[in-house]
C-alpha positions, 0 to 999 in steps of 0.5 A: 538147077535142079538136081541132074537125076531129077530133070525128067520130074522137075520140069512137071512139078507146078511152080507155086504151092498151096500154104498156110504160114504166119501172116503175125504172131498170134493166135490160132487167127493168125494162120494164113492160106497164100499161095508160095513158090516149090523149096528147092532141095539142096544136094542131101536133100529131098522134095516130098509132095506132101499128103498129110502134116501133123500138127504139134505144140511146137509150131503153136509156139513159133505162131505165137513167136516163141519158137524161131526157126533155124536159120535156112529153115522154112517158115512156114509151120510143121515139123512132120509130115508123110507123101510121096518124094518127087525130086532128089538131091545130087547126093542122094541114093536111098530115096527116088521119084516115087518113094513113099515116107514121112519125114521129120522136117526143119519146118514147112510141113504146112504146104504141098511140098516140103523139102528135107534132109534125106537123111530125116525120112523113113519108108512107110511103115507096111500096114499104114496109111500116111496120114497115120504115117504123118503121125509118127516122125516127130513124136517118135523121134522126140521120145525115142531120143528123150526116153531112151537114149537120154532116159535110159529106159529099159525092160522093168523100169517104172515110167512115168510120162505126164500129158499121156492122152497128148501126141507125144504121150499116147507115143511114149505110153505104147513104146515104153510098153513096149520094151517092156516097162512099168508105164505110169501117165497123167491126164486130166480127165477120166476118158483121158486116162481110160485111153492111156490105160487101153495103149498099155499103162499099168497105172493111169493118174488123174492129176485134177483129183490123184497126186503123182508123187504120193502114187509113183513113191508108193509103187517105189519110185519112176526111174524115168520120168518123162515131163512137159509142163515145168514149172510147179512140176519139177521139183515134184517130179524129182520127189517121185523119182526112184533113187538113181532116177533120171527126169526127161524135159521136153517143155515148158507148158506151165514154166522153165523156172522152178526152185530145187534143192540139189541136195536130193539130187547129190543124195540120190543120185538122180539126173536131170536132163532134156532137149528140144528136138529141132535146134539139133544137128542134122547127124544127129537127127539121122542118128535118131531117125536110124534107130527109129527104123532098127528100132520103134518100126518093127514095133510098128509092123509087131503091132506093138504101137500105132498113131493114135489120131483124134481129128483131121483138117483141110489144110486151110482150117490150119487154124481149127487144128490149133484151136483145137490142139490149144483146148486140150480137148483132143486125145493123140495127134491132130491132123492136117490133109494136104493133098487136094 
């Protein structure tokens, strides 16, 4: 039964929607356009008519069979979207049908409609269209919760982000610069390094020709490092940290395993932490959303943070979007245009 405060609108919704599902674990070619029933929002959820959806590395991991959806979540990929609220659960008070929102999703973004807890949605920032807004949730939730809430970044700190030209990287550079940090970023080409510098990095490091350890040690060491590479980078990151520095790990493009000498962790009072976003509780994600609205949305309003969009693909071309993402040729975010 639809929520009571929604009965006047749910009758006009279609019975099925366009979506892209993972037909079986594999490469981008397993992303298959299908028709699916609309998701039904729970008491604390909203249903969004998706205009645009962000494409992220966890989507590719899920597609490959390495990142299962949590219990109760949609099996469709897609962890962020922007669009219009078309239904609200019985207990939802903040949002109304017709509101424009961007939201962190438990899954299901590669579809015309997606349900998510109401407290994981945020208003579309003034001055941004829905395509740009769809690029915000996954990267902003990840960067803020890890760099600031876990890593404790503050004004005057030296901050290093690996993969500075990625969606996470371009967001991290801008947020750290807005906080007053001295930002360093690694990237794999001179063009990507130039993009990092334009976004606010004090020093962009081409990791193919320069050693980030030497550069950071010469600068006094990093107070916070955000890493998504792992493997051989983990011991190198520890060497690049200043005393009392914090390494925050959010992914493992190389490997989750490394051999470390923990004596330096003790002697130099280093902190190693990290997180993944999707398995966290709804309450934890709601706390991050509230922090974003209070701290990051004003950065957007002030022009200190804006999504960097590399390219957009129609929903049915999600496979091409994944192929581009995995090629690492892009700078910034890749988006799916969902609305017909």
